[in-house]
C-alpha atoms as one frame of an Amber mdcrd trajectory, in Angstrom:
protein
 243.687 219.193  -7.949 242.137 217.470 -10.773 239.082 214.883  -9.930 239.734
 211.483 -11.192 243.789 212.179 -11.656 244.916 210.074  -9.060 243.470 206.402
  -7.718 241.999 206.997  -4.808 244.739 205.640  -2.498 247.081 207.725  -4.222
 244.840 211.194  -3.916 244.732 209.767   0.388 248.421 209.965   0.206 249.198
 213.215  -1.781 246.331 215.251   0.749 247.939 213.567   4.148 251.077 215.145
   2.693 249.698 218.155   1.841 248.273 218.327   5.593 251.152 217.441   7.399
 253.262 220.380   4.519 250.082 222.962   4.481 252.739 225.544   6.249 255.632
 225.252   3.957 253.001 225.012   1.104 251.232 228.540   2.286 254.778 230.207
   2.585 255.998 229.162  -0.167 252.358 229.997  -1.668 252.270 233.811  -0.530
 256.153 234.014  -1.495 255.257 233.074  -5.395 252.159 235.802  -5.574 254.437
 238.705  -4.826 256.545 237.200  -7.177 258.966 235.881  -5.441 261.218 232.741
  -6.654 261.177 229.685  -4.121 264.104 227.581  -3.730 263.911 223.232  -3.139
 264.398 222.468  -0.347 266.480 219.441   0.939 264.338 216.855   2.819 266.065
 213.617   4.962 263.159 211.666   3.068 264.165 212.958  -0.577 265.472 210.569
  -3.170 267.205 213.008  -5.733 269.327 214.848  -2.500 271.616 211.411  -2.906
 271.961 212.323  -6.945 275.012 214.287  -7.914
């Protein structure tokens, strides 16, 4: 992450989210490094799931 791009509280929230989702992020990174595409995951808390 670029220093100064987010306020301290926002950066803390992003880092906490990344820690929670570390396995998924690592798996997706490995797939992308091998030239594979990843699909968008549906999350119960995803506000875009209800948009049609």
